[in-house]
N, C-alpha and C positions, 0 to 999 in steps of 0.2 A: 338861280339859273333856270330858264324856261326850256326844258329839254324837248317838249313837243314842238315848240317853234323851231328849234334847231333841226330836229328830225324832219319836219315838213320842208324846211328850207333845203336840206340836203336832198330830199326826194325830188324837189322841183328842179334843182340845179345840177345834181351829180347823178347822171344816168348810168355811168360806168360802174358795175358792181365792185370792182377792185378799189376805185376811188372812194365810193360810198363806204366800203368796209373799213378803209383806212380812216376816214373821217369819224366813223362810229367808234373805232378803237381810241382815237384821240379823245372823243367825248367820254368814253368809259374811264380812261386814265385821268381825265379832268375830274370826273366824279369821285374817283378814288383819292386823288391828291387833295381836292378841296373838302373831302369827307362830307359830301352832299348826296344823299340818296335820291334816285330819280323819282321815287314815290314819297311825297311828304309824310304820308301815314306811317312809313317805316320808322320815323323817329321815336315812335312809341316803344320800339324794341330797346331803346337806351336803358329802360328800367331793368333789363336783364344783363346789362353790361358787365357786371362783376360775376355773373354766373358762368357756368361752362356747360356744354352739352353738344347737341347735334341739331342743325337746321336742315330740313329736307325741303328742297326747292323743286317742286313738281311743275314741269314745263318751264325750263330754265331760260328759254329763248336765247338771247345773246349774252346772258350773264350779268345783266344790270342789277338784278336782285342779289346775286352772289357777291358782287362788288360792295353793295350797300351792307350786306350782312357782315362782310369781312371787317369793316371798320366800326359798325354799330355793336357787333358781338365779337370782340376780339379773342375770346376764349372758346368760341364754338367752332366745331368742325362743320363744314358746309358740303352737303351731298346733293348734287343737282341731277335731274333726269330730263333729257331732251331727245325726242325722236326725230327731229328734223335735221337731216344731214347737212343742210345749208348753214346750220348754226354751229356745227361741231368745231370748226376752226376758231370761231369766236371764243368758244369755251376753252379750247387749248390756250388761247391768249390770256383769258381770265386766270387760268391755272398758273401761268407764268407770273402774273401780278400778285395773286393772293398767296401762292405757295402751297405747301403740303396740306394746309387746312382745307383746301378745296379739291373735290374730285367730282367727276360726273360720269353718268352712264348714258350710253347712246340708245336709249329705249324710252318709250312712253310707259305709263303705269295704268293698269286697268284690271278688271276682275278676271280676265282670261287672256290667254295667248292668242294673238291675232295679227294680221297685217291689214293696215287700213290705208286709204288714200287721204293725203293731206292736200287741201285746196289752198294754193298760195297765190295771192294777188301779185301781179307783176306790172310794173310801169316800164314798158320797153323790156330790156333785159334784166332790170333790177327787181329781184324778188323782195317783196315787202313782208318779210318773215314774221314781223310782229303782228300781222293781221291774218295769218294763216289759220285755218280751221279744219276740223274733221267733217264739218257740215257745209255743203256747198252753198246753202241758203245764207248761212252766217257769213261765209266768205264774200258772197254777193253784197250783203249789207255793209261789210267792211269796205268793199269797193265803192259803194255809194258815198260813204263817209270820206274816203280818200279823195274821191272826185270833188266833193265840196271843199276839202282842205287844200288841194293842190291844183284844181282846175282841169284835171285830166282823168279819164276813166281807165282804171287798170283792167287788165285781162286776168282771168283765173287760169292757172296751170295746175295740173294734177301731179303730185309727187307721191 
């Protein structure tokens, strides 16, 4: 399944954040049911399938990696970290799918305690959280790529 194609289709067609979030959750459930990671490289983790331990997911985004780890590493606990409040509801949803093996913290990780601005591309009212960055220039580059993918230039909003 080509997740990038689906995500770009959703971004072009579904401008309402609630509808987009619902479609994204359907895609995550599909990933979980079909046992297909969104990143093909993750299949390398199958070598650890019989092991147990802890996976630390730094920058959890909407939980797509946690979903993949849940079926690729069935004996592992999954601990995710995500500072973007726009994604916490998605991670609550992932917790309902994966169960007790999954937990997350509503913080970013770094060498010091700090508050930072997250630069989030928006297509209308739709935040493109997967392209957010702590660096405004990097967010601008993401906007250029998004414009090439969907034919519309996103705005950057500070969070």
